[in-house]
C-alpha positions in Angstrom: -15.2 -4.1 0.3 -13.8 -6.7 2.7 -10.4 -6.0 4.1 -7.9 -8.7 4.7 -6.6 -9.0 8.2 -3.2 -7.5 9.1 -0.6 -10.1 9.2 2.2 -10.0 11.8 5.6 -11.7 11.7 8.7 -11.4 13.8 11.2 -8.8 12.5 14.7 -10.0 13.6 16.4 -7.3 11.5 14.5 -4.5 13.2 15.2 -6.1 16.7 18.9 -6.3 15.9 18.8 -2.6 14.8 16.8 -1.5 17.9 19.2 -3.3 20.2 22.2 -1.8 18.5 20.7 1.7 18.6 19.8 1.5 22.3 23.3 0.2 23.1 25.3 2.7 21.0 23.1 5.7 22.0 23.3 4.6 25.7 19.5 4.4 26.1 20.1 2.5 29.4 16.4 2.8 30.3 15.4 0.6 27.4 15.3 -3.1 28.5 16.2 -5.0 25.4 14.6 -8.3 26.5 11.2 -6.5 26.8 11.3 -4.7 23.5 9.9 -6.8 20.7 9.8 -6.1 17.0 7.2 -7.1 14.5 6.6 -6.5 10.8 3.0 -6.1 9.7 1.5 -6.4 6.2 -1.9 -5.2 5.2 -2.3 -2.0 7.2 -4.8 0.5 5.9 -2.5 3.3 7.1 -1.3 5.4 4.3 1.5 7.5 5.9 2.6 5.5 8.9 6.0 3.8 8.6 6.2 2.4 12.1 4.5 2.6 15.5 5.2 1.5 19.0 2.8 -0.3 21.4 3.2 -0.5 25.1 1.8 -3.0 27.5 -0.4 -0.8 29.6 -0.5 -1.0 33.4 -3.9 -2.8 33.5 -2.5 -5.6 31.3 0.7 -5.8 33.3 -1.2 -6.1 36.6 -3.9 -8.5 35.3 -1.4 -10.9 33.5 1.4 -10.4 36.0 3.8 -9.3 33.2 6.6 -6.8 33.2 6.4 -3.6 31.2 7.0 -4.3 27.5 7.0 -2.6 24.2 6.5 -3.7 20.6 7.9 -1.8 17.7 5.8 -2.5 14.6 7.1 -1.7 11.2 4.7 -1.4 8.3 6.2 -3.7 5.7 4.8 -1.8 2.7 6.6 1.4 3.7 9.4 0.5 6.0 10.9 -2.2 3.8 11.3 0.3 0.9 13.4 2.8 3.0 17.2 3.0 2.7 19.2 2.0 5.7 19.6 5.5 7.0 15.8 6.1 7.0 15.3 2.7 8.7 17.7 3.8 11.5 16.0 7.1 11.9 12.6 5.4 12.1 13.8 3.0 14.8 15.4 5.9 16.7 12.1 7.7 16.5 10.2 4.8 18.0 12.7 4.2 20.8 12.4 7.9 21.8 8.7 7.2 22.6 9.9 4.9 25.5 10.1 7.0 28.7 12.9 6.7 31.2 10.6 4.9 33.6 10.1 2.0 31.1 6.7 1.4 32.7 4.5 0.8 29.6 3.6 4.4 28.9 4.8 6.7 26.1 6.7 9.9 25.6 4.8 12.4 23.3 6.3 14.1 20.3 5.8 17.6 21.7 8.9 18.8 23.3 10.9 15.7 22.8 10.7 14.0 19.4 11.3 16.0 16.3 13.5 15.8 13.2 16.3 17.8 14.8 16.5 15.5 17.7 16.3 12.4 15.5 19.0 13.7 13.1 21.3 14.6 16.1 20.9 11.1 17.5 21.2 9.5 14.2 24.5 11.3 13.5 25.8 10.2 16.9 24.7 6.6 16.2 26.5 6.5 12.8 29.7 8.1 14.3 29.6 5.6 17.3 29.1 2.7 14.8 32.0 3.8 12.7 34.5 4.9 15.4 33.4 3.2 18.6 33.8 6.7 20.1 31.9 8.1 23.2 28.3 9.2 22.6 27.1 12.4 24.1 24.9 12.2 27.2 22.0 14.3 26.0 18.3 13.1 25.7 18.2 10.5 28.3 
């Protein structure tokens, strides 16, 4: 069976959400102009909703480019989510970006779990509604 190639397109809705989350949760280490967002169609993945890609050090050095990240949302799954789940998905992906913003990743273990995501999501929703101060944890 021949598989069709994965198709990618810009995802301005995801980019807007990622920028808003980074701002409201005070993820100051995230450099918005170097976080790109794409929507893919045709992935063979069955459970993945989104993933993050980093521009590794060897590519940065070779191509003389700054550290950058791409948040890819899998259209077949992400687009069916309600707004709350979309927000949690983007928070999850942003948590993979380490404080150094150097192209590497933070692992799940010890940092990214449902409790952390729920706590940050609640803070995001509160900040969005009230404009209040966000707590300073998980930087």
